[in-house]
N, C-alpha and C positions, 0 to 999 in steps of 0.2 A: 742586407748582409754587411754590416758593419764589420772594421778591423782598425786594431790598434798599432800602430806605427812602431812603438817600442816593441810589442809584442811580434811583428815580422821582423823586425831586428833580429830576435832569439834565435829563428833559422834561416833567416837571406842578411849577411854582413851588407847593410843598405852604404854606401856611400852619403856623407849630407849632401843633399840636393834640393831644389827648389822643390816645394810639394805639388808646384805646377806641372812641372819636366816629370814627376812620377805618375799623376795623373795623364797627362799626354799618354805617354809609353806605354802604360798596361790597358789604356782605352785601346790604343792603335790594336795590340796584339790579344785583342778580343775580351777584355775584361771591363766592361764601360763604368767606369764613377762619374757616380752623379754630381755628389758635391764631398769636400773635404773641410773639415772643423778644428782648428786645434783649442782643446781646453783652456780656459780662463783667457780666450784671447779679448773676452771682453772686458777683462778686468784690469784697470790699469790705476800704476803708483799706488798697490797696498803692498806693503811691507810686515815683515815679523816684528812686532814690536814686546820689550821686557819693562811690566807695570812696577814703576821703580818704589812709588807711595799711594795711599788713597786717602783722601780727604772727604768730610763730609761738605755735600754742599751749601755755603753760609743761608741761603735763602730755600732750601727744598731739603724734603725729608727722604725724597726717594733719588735724586740724584747724587752723587758722585764726581770728585774730582782727580784724575788720574795723572801720574807724571809717568810719562812713557819714553823709554828708550828705544829710538828706531835707528838708530845705526849712524846719528847725524850729530853735528859737535854740541849741539844742546838739546837737552829732551824737550817732547811736547806737551803742552795741557790738552788734556781730552776729557771733557764732560761728560758720562754716561751713567745711563740706571740701569744697568745691569747691577746683580748684587751676589755675583758668584767669583768676583775676583777677588785675587790676595796677590800679597807683594812677591814678584818676581816669577809671576806666572807670563808664559809667552802667549802672545794672541795677536789675531791678524786687525792692523791698524791701515786706515784706509786715510790717507795724507790730504790735504788742502789740496784741491783738483784733483781729484783719484774718481775711478768711473768704476761703476757695481755693476752687476748682471742686469738688462732691460734698461739701461743707457740710464742709471740713478747716477747722478754727479754729487760730489761732495765738496765741501766748501768750509772755510771757516767762519766760525760767528759767535753768537753769545748766546749761552743756555740761562735765563734767571740771571742776567746780568756779570755771566762769567764766561770769559774768552776759553773757546773749542776748538784746537787748531785739527781737526779732524774727528774720526771716529773708529770706535771699534766694535768690529762684525762678529755677527754672529754665525752659524752654518747657512743659516736660510739664504741670509744676505751675500754669501759668497755662489751660492746654487748648488749648495749640498746639501745633505742627508745626515741621520745618525749611523743608516745603513752605510754610508763610505768612513765615517770616524766613529765606531761603536762607542767610545769612551766620552764622546762629547754629549751634549744636551741639547736638545731642542729650543728651550726658552733661554738663552742668556748669551754671553759672550764664548763663544770657539775657543777654550782652554788649550793650546797647544801641545800634545804629549810627542814632539816630533823631533829629530836631531837638527837645529837650527839656532840662529843666531839672531838678534837685533840688527835689522837692516836688509833681511834677504826677500828677495820675491816672495809674495805666498806661496805663489805657482810654483817654485821650485821647492820650497818648503814643505809643501804637503803633495807634491807628486801631483799637481793638476795642470799641466802642462803637454801631456800627450797628443798626439794628432788623430783622430778619427776618421777615415775613409767611406764614405758609403758606394758600396756597388750594386751595380743592377746586374743580378744574377739568373741567368736562361736556366729554365726547368732542368732541360738537359744535363746539368751540368751540376750535379747533386755532389760533387766533389769541392766544386768551391763556396758551399757554405760549409767551412771551416776554416780557421787560420790557415792548416799547411795545407789546404789545396791553393789556398791564393798565394801561399809561399810558394808554391811548385809553379805558378804563373809567373811570379815575380822573379823567381833564380830564372826561368826561362828566357824571360824579356829581357833582362839585365844582363844574363852570362854570366852570373853569380853562381858560388857555390851552396847547394843547399845541406845544412844540417840538421837534419832529423833527428830526433833522439828517440832509443828503443829503453822503452818503459822494464826497471828491474825493480819487482819485488821481493822483499827479504823473506817476509813471514815467518814462519818458525812460531807458532802458537797455534797447534793441533791441527787436527784437521776437523772439517765445517760438516761431513757427511753425517755425523750424529745428529745435527742440529738440523738439518735442511736436506730435503730432496726436491728433484726436478723432473719435470716429465711435461712432455709434448702430447697433445692428443690429437690435435687440427694442424696436422704435419704440411697440409696446402697453403696454407696462413703464413704458418712460423716454422723457416728450416731449419735456426736454432737458437738455442736459449742458455745463456749462461750465466753463472751467479757465482759469489765469493762473501763468505762470512766476515766479518769486523766484531770482533769483541773489545768490549773496555773502552766503548767510544766515549769521546771527551769531546763534547759540544759546547763550544766556543766561538767568539768572531773569527773570521780568516785573517791571515796578514796582511797588511795592509799592498804590498805588491798584487795579491791575487784581488784585493776587491776593485782595484783600479782596473786593472785590465777586465774584469766585471762590468764598471763602469760605463768604460768608453764604449763596448759593445752595444753599451743599451740593456744592460742584464744588472737586477738590483741584488747584491749583497745580502744573505740571509743568518748562515753560519756555516762554519767551517764543512760540513757533510754536505750540504744542499748545495753551497755554492761551488765544490768540488763536481759534483755531478754536472753542472752548467757549465764550468769551466773545460772538463773532457769534452762536453757537447761541442762547444764552441770552437775547442782545436780540436777534434778528430771529425768533427761533425756526424757523431755516432751519439743520440739522446739516451740518455740512462737514468735509471731510479733506484731509489734507495728505500728500503721495506725496511720498517721497525719489526725484527722478529717475535716484539712479543704478541703482535697481532694478526701472523701468519699461522691458521689454526692447523693444529697436529704438526708443525714444521713441514708441509707439501704445499708446495708450489706446481701449479698443474696450468698450461697453455691451452685454454677451450676455447669451443663459442659458448656465446651465453644461450641459457636457456631462455628461451618465448615467455615474457612478462615478468623475468630476473630484474633485480630493482640495486643499484649502487650510488654510493654518496658520494660524489667527486670532490675532491682538494678543496673546489672553490664551491664547496657547500650545497650544491644541486643536487636534488635526488634524481636519479636517470633514468629508466625503464629502456632495457636491451632486448634483442632479441634474436635470433640465431645466426644472424649476419654478423653481428657484431663478436669479435673478438677478444677475450679479456684474459688474464692474467688470475686465477684464483686459488683459493686453499683449499682446504679439504671440506670448507663449508660453504663459502662465499665467495665473490667476485672481490679482489683486493686493488684493481686496476683494470682501466680500459686499455687494451695493448695497444701501443703507441702513440699513445690520445695523451692519458690523465690518470694519475694512481687515485686511489680511493681516500675516504677521511682519514682514514685509521693508518694509511700507509707513511704518513709523512714522518720529520724527524723532530722529535720533541726533546725541548730541554733536559728529561730524566730519562730516554734513550741510553740502551747502556749495550745493544747487539743489532747490527743492521745488515742489511743484505743487497749488496750491490748486484743489480744486473744489467749484462747487454746481450740484446737479442736483435735478430732480423724479421720484421714483420712483412708481409703481404702488402706493398705499395696500393695497390687497389682496391683492398680492404681497410686499411689505413684512411685512405680517402673517405671514402664511402662513409665510415662508423662516424669518425669528426664531422663530417658535412651533415648525417643524419640527426647527430644527438647537436648539433650547436656550438662545437665546442674545437676549433681548430685552434692547435698552439704552435709555439715551436718546435716539440717533438714531431706533431703529426705532419708539419707542412717539411720536415725531413725527411720521413717513412715516406712519404706519400709520393717524391722521387724518386723514390731505389735508392738503398745505400750499400756499400760496399761491405759484402758478406765476411771478405778477408779482414775487414776494419773490427769486427766486432771482439775479440778477444785481446788486441792489443788497446781498445779504449778501456776495456775491466782493467787489463793489468794498469792502465797510466792511473786510473781512480784512486784503486789500492795503493799504489806508490806514490800519488799525495797525502793519501791517509799518514802513511810513515813520515813521509817529510815533514807535516804539518804536524805530528804526533797529537792526532786526532782518534786514532786506535790501534788495536793489535789485529793485524789479516793474520786469517787463519792460511794454512798452506796449498790447500787441493782448490781447483776449480772444479764447479759442480753444472754440467751442461749435459744437455740431451739434444740431438738432432744431430747433422751435417755441414759442416761446410764444404758446399760442392761445387763452388764455382769456380771453373779454369779459366785460364787466360787466353782472350781470344786471338787466334791467328790469320794474319790478314796477308796476302802479296804484297810486293812492295815494287812495283813497276814505275821505275824512274821514268822513261822515256811517256809510259802514258800519263804521268804526274806533269811533264814539262810540256805537253801538247793541251791538256787540259788548262794549266795556268798560263800559258802562253809565255813561257820563259824557258832560261835553260840553266839549268841548275846540277852540278854534277851529284850525282849519287850519294858521294861523301859528304857532298855539304847536307841535304835530305836527309842521311842515318845522323849526323851531329846534331839537327833538328831536335828529329827525334827521340833522343837520347837524352835531351835537355829537361823533354816534357815526362821521361819516364818511362819511356817503351824502350824494349829491346828489341835489336836486329839480328835476325838469326840468319846469315845468307839470303836470301830473296824475300823474306819472311818477317813481317812487325808481330812484334809479342805484345798486345797490348795490355796495360796493367789494369787490373779489375777497377780499379778507381775509376776507370772512365769508358761509362758504359755508355757513353756516345759516339765511341768511333766503331762504327760498327760495316763500312766500304772502303773500298780503295779510295773513293772521294773525301772520305774523313779524311781520312791521311791526306791527301793533298792540301784539304783546309789548315791542317796543322803547320804543315811545312810554309802555305801562303802567310799565315798570320806571324808565323816568327821570322822569316825571312822578309816580310815587309810589304804590306800590300802596294805600297808606295815605291817600292824597287822593282816592280812588275811591269815592264812596257806596258804605255795603252796600246790597242791594237782594235782596228774596225772591224764588226761582225762578220761572220765569213757570209758569202753570197752578195755585198758589196751594196747590202741594202741601207738606207739613209732613211732615220729617224724623222718624224715630222710630223706636226698638228694635220689633222683631216679637215675638211672644208666646214665640219659642224664641230668641230674642237676650235677653228678660227673665228669661227663665228659667235659662240658661247663665251671665246676671252672677249670678243670687240662688245657681248651686251655688259659683262662685266667691270671692263676698264670703262664704258662708257658712263655707267650707270656711278661709279668709284669718278668718275671726272666731274657729276652732275651734283656730287654733294651727297649720296646717300651710302650709305654703309649699310654691309650685306651681311646677312645674317643666316643661321641654318637652325629648322623647328625639326622636330620629328611628325614623319607621315602619319602617326600614329594619335590619334583625337579620341576623345569622348564626344557620343551621341548629343549631349549635352548642346554642345558647340553649335548645331545645327539651329537649335529654338534662340540661340545667342545672338547671332545674325539674321534672324528671322527668315528661314526658309521655308517655305509652305508646309505644310503637313504633308501635302501630296505630290511634292514634288518627286519626280526619280532619283534627284541626286541625294535622296536620304535614303538610299538603296547603296549600301556599303559594304566591303568587302569587312567581315568578322573576324578577329583574330583568335584562334584557336586556343591558346594559352598566355591570354594578356596577363603586363604585369598590374593590371588594375581597370577598372571604368575607365578612367582618364585616358587608356592607351586603350581601349580595346576596338576600334575600328579604324579601317586607312581611308584617310579624307579623300572626299569627291571635291572637295574646294579648299584651295589654300588660303582664302581668306580669314577664317578664323584663327590659323595659325599666325599671321600677321597681326590681328587684331589683340592678339595674348602677348606679345612683345610690345606692341604700341602701350598697352595698358600698363604693365610692368614698367615701362619706363616713366610714365606718367604717374604712376601711384609712387615712384622713387625720384618724385618731384624736377624732372629734365623737363626743364622748359621747352626743349623742342626735340624733335627726331625726326630722321627721313633714314628708312631701309628700304631692302630692296632684297630679292629672294628668289633665286631661279629653281622653283622648288617642282612636286611631282605630284600628280589629282590621280586618284587612282578608281577607274570606273570598271563595276564590276560586269562578266558576260555569263557564260552560260556556268551552271553549277560544277565545278571541279578542273573550273577552267582560269587559267589565267587572269588578273584583270588587265583592263588598256591604262598604261600609263601614260598620261598627259604631260607634257612638260609646259610649264607656265613662268610666267616672270609675273610677281607680285611686287607691288610697293605700297610705301605707307609714309602716310607725313602728317604731323603738326607742327604748331608753334612757327615763331620767324615770321609772322605774318602771312603763313601760310595760304591760298586760296584753289579755287579751281580751276585758276589761270596757272598758278604755279606748276599746278600737278601737269596740267594739261602741255605747258612748255617743255616738262620733263620729257614724255610722252615723245613729241613733235621732235625734239633735239636727240632722242637714242632714235627714231627711224630714218630721221635724215642722217644720222652718222651711218645706219646701217645699209643706206639708200634704198629704202621701201616706200616706193611711191604708187600712186594710184592711189591711195587709201582713202576713204569716206570716213564721215561723222556725222552722228545725227541723237538729237536728244531720244530721253527713252523716260518714260516711269514706271516701267514694268522690271524695275530690278528691287525685290524688296529688302535687301541689305543697303541699297542707295537712297539718299534724299530724290523724292521723285520729281524735282524740278533741277535737279543739280548733278544728273546723272546723262552719259552720253555712252554708244555704242561706236565701234570702229571697225567697219569693214573692208575689205577688199578684196575686188572679184567676185563677189556673192560669197565668202565666206569670212566669219566672223571672228577680227582681229584681234578683239578685246572689248572690257569695259573699264570705264572709269569716272571717278565723280566723289561727291561730298557721302561721306556714311551717313545713314538714316539716323534721327538723333535720337531715336529707342535702341539703336545697336551700341549706341556710341555709350547712353545712359546703363544698358547691360555689361559693358566694360568698365563702368566706372571713369570714363574719361569724361573732364569736364569740358572742354573745348570741340572745335570742329577737327574733324578729322578726314582726310583724303586718300583714295586708295585705286588703285588701277591694276588687271590682271590683264596680260598679254598673252597670246598663245606662240610658244617657240618657235613650233612647227610650223604655223601659219607666217611668221615673220620670216624663219629660215627660209621657205618656199620662195619667198617673195623678195627675199635682201641680197648686195648684189654688190660683196666685197671686194670683188675686182676694180678697183678705179682706175675711170677711164678721163683719159687728160685730153684737151682739146684746147688748140693754138687761143691765144686771146685777139678779141674780136678786131676788124682790119675797120670797120665804119663804125661811126656814132652813132647813138641810140637817140628814140624818139621818145622824150616825159609825155605821158597825158594824165593829167588828175581827175579821176570822176565825181562829183558828189550827187547821192543818187536819193530820190525819195521810197519809201516802201511802207507797206503793213507793219507795223510792229512785231509780227508775229512771224514774220518769214525769216529764215535762221540767213543771217549773214554768210555763213558756208553758203547757201542757194547761188547768191548772189555771184561770189566769189567762182564758181564753177560755171555761170552762164555767161561771164566775162570770158573765163578760159576757151570753154568750149566757141564765141566769137571769134576770138583774137586768131586762134590756131598757131600757126608754127611761127608767127611774129613776135607773139610773146615771148619776152626773156622772162620778165617777172611781176607780181600782182601783189600789191601788200595794203593792208586796210591801216589804214591811221588815223579814223577818227569814227566814234559813232556819238551822235548828239540827238537829245528829247530835249524839249523847250517849248518855251511861248510863244517861238517863231513857229514852230512845226505844228502841223493841225496835230491834234488828239486821235491818240490809237494809230501815228506815223511814228519813223523815226527819218535821220537824215547820215547816209554811210557814206565817206568817203574814201575811195581807194587812189592809187597810184598805180600806174601801168607803165611798164617800159616795153617797147618797141626794137626789133631790131633785126636786120636783115643779114645776111652772111655772104649776098651776091652784091649788094651794092648800098649803097645810101639813100635811107628812105625820104621819098619827096610825099609832098604836100596830099598828094591825090592819093597814094597809096595807103598812106596814114588815115585819110581819110574813109577809104572804102573797108578797113579792118574796125575801125569806130561805128561806124552804119550796122556791121555786122553784129557787132558787142550790144548797140542798143536794142537793136533786132531780138537778142535774146534774152534782153533784161525783161523787153514789153513782153513778151511771153508768161513772163510769170507774175508779170503786176509791177514790175518797177521803172520809174523815171525818172528823166534829171531833176536834179532840182535846181527852180527858178531862182 
C-alpha cells in the first residue's frame, strides 16, 4: 500500500520531520514501512524557463536556437529540435550539470557548431506522462500551464515533490489499505488529532428511482448494494491536485469520473464502480449468481465464461460486471457518457477471492474485497464519490440513494481486563493509560468493556486488545524478563554439531547453497544411475508444479551438479559449494519416507583436484574430532570417475563417498572442466564426532623422530602403509606424516618409494634407543606382512 505524505497531512497535521524518523516510528507501532521515495528526487538543476526568442539554426533545417530566461542575470542559449514552441512559453530547462531520471546527465555543448547551455525537456524526460498533464503533448517540449515563473524549481512548479511511503500491510488489517486507515495509525503513533471529513452531498437534481432499481438475489454473497445516479455528466480531466495524489499512490489518472472512483477506493478502502446508464438494460441492476456457461467480456477486453459459483452484477438481460473484481466492457465511462450510476457494495470476501482466482484476474478491487471490508464504510464512500462529483463540477447528483440489503454489522464488545493485560505483557500500566491508548485507535471504553469499531475486524479477543496496548505503549518500554520456569534456551548437541559443520565449511572457502528437495526423474539419468538401482524408487509428489519437481530426491548429487553447471554456464571461473541436504528414501506405501541428512559438496576451477577435495573432507573430520575413519579406492560409483573415487568408512558404517565426477556426467551437465564432489552422511558423522574438546598438558619429555623410506608394489595404497605403521608403533606414536612418493629410474618398474616421518613420545620419560628400536622392529614386522620393505 502506497501513501502520499501530502494526502496524509490532510488528515493528520504532521510537524516537519525527517522521513527516516516517521518510517521508524510507524514501523515500531505496527505499520511496517518497506521504503519511501520523494518524487523528483532524481532530478537536479532543472528549472522553469521562459522562451524569449526563437531563431532558426544556420546549419540545420530542424534545429532551433532559443534564448531562455531561467531566472539568472543573463538568458541562456539552448538549441532544441522541438517544433511546438513559441515565444513566452514556460518550459522545463535542464541547466549545465543537471540530472534527469535514470541518471541522465546534461552538459553544455555544441549542436552543429552552435553552443547550447542546457536542454529543454519533454514530459517523458521528466518521468511523466500525459495522464499527469493532459494538456501537454507526448512528442515535444512540455509547455507549462502552471502558475510559476522563470527560475522556479521544476518539482515545485508542477507539484512533482510529494513523498511516497510504501507499507507492508498484513491481510488481517483491511482498514490500512486506505489513506484514512493509515492516517488513524499515524495519529495514534504520534498522538496527533485525526481530522476526518464527513461527506456532504447537496443533490437537488431530482430522484433517481424512476431511472434505476436495484435488487439482491444472492443475499448470502452480498449483504448490501447501494447506488446513486449522476445526470448531465461532464467527462474531462481531473484537477491537478487529484491527479498528483493518484500518481503518488501508483494509479494512472484517466478522467474525472474514473479518477473519482479510484480516489475514493484509495481514501476509504472501499472499491467502487461507475456504470454508464445507457448500457444498463431496462434500468434494472440485480446482484445474482451467474448462470452456468454465461459469458461476459470484461473491461480488459477478455471474454470470460462464468458459472454458478461466480457473483455478478447484471441488468435485466446480461451480466455487466463480475462483482468485486472488474466491470464489463460496456460498463466503462466514455467521452459521450451523460448519465452514470455510482455503486458501493459489500460482497462476500471468500466469493470474491475464489472468483478472481478462477478467472485469473486479481485486481485492486478484488484484493481489498477478499480481505473483508467494513460494511459501515459502504454508504460514506458513496457519499464521498458524489461529493467529489459536485466539487469537480463533473455532473448533477440526484437526491436519493438506491439500496437493497441491510448493514447489520454491530461493534464487537470485549472485556477490558487491566490486570490480565499487565500480566500478559509483563508491565505495570494503569487502566487510564490503557483507555487513552484504546481511544486513540478508535475504540470506545464503556466501564469494563471495549467497544471495537467495525473497521477493526482483527480485534476479536482480549489478547488482541493487549497487543494494541503494547504496540502504542512501545515494545521498547516493556521490561525484559526471563521466561517462566527459569529455563534458559541453548543449542542442542545436534544444533551445535550442525553449526560446527557449517562454520568449518565456510572457513574452508566453500559457499553454502540451498536447493529444492523436489527433482525430475531425468536427473537420475544425468548422473548415470543404473536403471535397476533401488535409489530410482522415489516418493512421487501428488500435485507437482511440473515434471521438473515431481519426485523427492533419493540422492543430493544432481542438485549440486545443477548449481555447479549454472555457475559454469554463467562463466564463473571457479566455484566451491556445500549444502546440508536431505535425501528421501521411500518405505512402505502410505508411510512417511526416511529422511537421510547428508553434507554434499562440489567444486571446480582454481586448480582444484582430488587432493584439494580430500583435504577439505579431512579438515572437516579433524575439526569435528571424527577419528578412526578409513578410506579406500572404488570403481563402483557410476557417477564418479572409476579411477579417481574413494569410499569413506568408520567402524563398518559408510561415512561417504568422494571423487572426480565421471566425464559423461560432466558432459550431461555441460561442464567443460573437471568437477569434484563429496557426499558425507551427517548422522554417521554426528555419531562419531566429539565436539567437547579434551585438553592435555604440554609434553614434559622430548620426542624421537624417525624417517622411513619404504619400497612396495605400486598398487598398494599408501593408506595401507600408514595403517601398518600405526599398528606397529602402538601408543608411543604421536604422529605419522607422509612426505614423499617417488617413482623413477632409480626404482624398479612396478614399484614405488614412499617416505614417512614418525614422531614417538612417551609420557612417562625420555625414550631411549632400546625402546625406540623395539618399536621400529614392530613397525617393520607389520610392514613386511603386506609386502613392504625398507628402501636400501
